[in-house]
N, C-alpha and C positions, 0 to 999 in steps of 0.2 A: 416765756410768759412773764415771769417774774420780773424782768428788765422793764417790759412793757408796762407792767403794773406799777412799777416804781416812778417810771415818767408821769403816769396818769397821776398818781397820787401827788407827786411833786409838783405839777402844773394846774390840777383840777381839784384842790383838796375841798372847797365848799361845795362843788357839784357832787364829789364822791361822797362827801359826809352827808349831804341833804338826801341823796339816793339811799345810802344805806341805812339811815334812819327811818325813811320812809318804807323800806322793805322790812325793816324789823318790827315796825308799828302796825303793819298790814300782813300778817302771815300767810293768810289764803287769798289775798285779793291784791297783792303787792303788783302782780303784772298789769293790771289794770290802772290802779290807784296810782303807780309810781311813773307810769309811762312818760308823761312831761319830763319828769326829772331824769329820767332814764335818757331821753332825747338830749337833754342838755349835757349830760355827762358824755354822751356819745360824740356830740359836736365839739366838746372841750377837747376830748381825747384826740380826736381826727385833726383838730387845729393844733396840738402841741406835741403829738407823739408820732412820728413818722414810722416808728416800730409798730404801733397799732395798726397803721393803715398797711404796712406790708402784711402783718398776722391777717388782716380782714380779707385779703387776696388769697395769701398762701393756704390758709385754713378755713375758707368760706364754708365748705360742706361740714366740717367738725362743727363750726360755729353754728350753722344752721341745725343741726341735729340737735345739739345742746339746748338751743332756745326753744325748739319744738318740744322736747322733753320737759323743760322746765314749765312752759305753758300748759302742757298735759298734767304736770304733778306740781301744781302750785302750792299744796299744803304738805308735800313730802319731796322735797327737793333732793334727798339723799337717794332717791330713786335713780336720779341721772348722774351718779357717779362714774359709771362706764363712759358715758359721753363726755363728761369732763376729763377723764383720763385720756382720753383720744385726742381731746382739744389740746391738752397740756402737752402730750406727746408730740403733737403736730407743731406746736409753737416751739418747743425746745428745738426740733429739727430746722424750723425756719432760722432761730438764732445761729446755730451751728453752720449753716449754710451760708449766713452773711457774715461770719466771723472773718475779719481780716487782720493778719498777723503781720506786724510791723517789723519782725526780726526780733523782737524781744520775748515771744510767746516760748513757752515750754511745754511741749505736748508730750 
């Protein structure tokens, strides 16, 4: 997931910054107030990061569980740590399964 986040940060810096600022400014209502910015960030990520698109397919269930938890716990997102950990584990499995060794790898 870290590599996908790096791609998004590199290609979608303004969208990511605006969304983060909005979330920080609205700790209890970010899911409603920041929805348009989330949509813009999601569109940018889909356009510029093939890895994000693969993760959306590979880890669809984990993403949905995490998003449901965040919506239900807007004031206390730390409640969703187990769902985030499952999403992170799924994304790390996706990265490993898509790893192509060009003969220079040392495993």
